[in-house]
Phi, psi and omega in degrees: 000134176269119180207159174225136177270116180232108175054050175082353180264150174253124175263124188237135178253140180282138179249141164277143183255154176285131182216166178214171181304137183289330178294330175293315178301315177299318178299310179300328177293314179299316181298316179296321177295312180293322174296323179297316175300313183294314179298315179298314181288326173294323180288319178297319181293323177292321181291336182265006182059038174251140179297120178306148177287340177244086183286347181278349171283149176289169181286126180258000198312306182292328182248007181300324182291321179290320178297314178297318181294328183288314177304316184295315180295322174301316179295321177296317182294323173294325178301321178293347179269356181283130182218143176245124177248125180288160175299142177067024181230174179220161177232135177268133178261115173242126183241111184053043171082002179252129178292124180255333182161185182228142176252121184255337179283138183282154180120184181271128181230154170242119189259149177234137178288165175288000000 
């Protein structure tokens, strides 16, 4: 947070936050979740000694659980950055209780902290 203490008052300055088109963020979220499901199903099928339904993929068996969990966590993290800003309004971006910036442009946005 940018602030200065002047005679007991806190002066705060507004910051712009990095953002991108919300549809791109939504698409990336869906891609990571679908990848997590595919890797998870292939790993379960390999562990059960059943032929995986996507045979062109390499064997993920020893590390497939971690890979699927990583993809799912990336999808959930990207979902938390999706924001819809109405006309003549703004959205404040807070990450773990720390002010990161403000979005002023209307529409669907995906925000990234600094």
